[in-house]
N, C-alpha and C positions, 0 to 999 in steps of 0.2 A: 182441715175443717175450720180451724181458727182463722186462717187467712181469708176464707170465704166470708166469715162474720165481719171482719174488718172491711172487706170490699163492699159489703152491704151497707155499712155506715157511710162509706165514701160515696156510694151511689145516692144515698138519701141527702147527703150534703150538697151534691151537684144539682139535685132536683129543686131544692128550696133556696131562694136567693138570700134570705136573711141568715140562714145557717151558713151559707157560703161566705158571707161577709164576716160573720163571727169567726169562722175557721181561718180565714185569711188574716184577720186581726191577731188571732192567737199565734199563727205561724210567723207573722211579722214581729211580734213581741218576744218570741222565744229566745233570740240571742241576748236581749236585755235581761230576761229572767235568768239565763245562765250566768251572765255577768254578776247579777245581784246575788245569786247562789254562791258564786265563787268568793265574793266579798264577805258574805256571811260566814263561809267556811274559814276564811282568813281571820275574821274576828274571833271565831271559836278557838282556833289554834293559838292566837295571841293571848287570849284570856286564860287558856289552859297553861301556857308557859308562865304567865304572870302568877297564876295560882300556885304553880309548883315552886316559884321563887319566893313568894310571900308566906306561904303556909306549909313549909316542908316538915316542920317539927310538931304539928298538931297531933295530939294523942288519938289513937284509933280506938274509940269506944262509942257506943250508941249507934248513930247513923253512919259513922265512918268505920269501915271494916277493910278486909284485905282486897275487896273488889272496888270499893268506893273510897278513895283517899287522894291525897296530894303527893304521894311518893313517886309516882311515875306519870308519864304523859297520858297513857291510855286510861 
């Protein structure tokens, strides 16, 4: 049933020219958005590693607890 709903949206896109242009633009920019997402993920990993190296001995009290701290990567 869900596949039929998706097909209905695709049928509407084919019917209207402006929606088709928008859809094609989104599809053309998808690889660039994935590259940008990968770059943002890389920055997140790098800053997490830097945080672990710079703040490993910060006391865990208040906002820092066993779930939110600089002791491990996750």
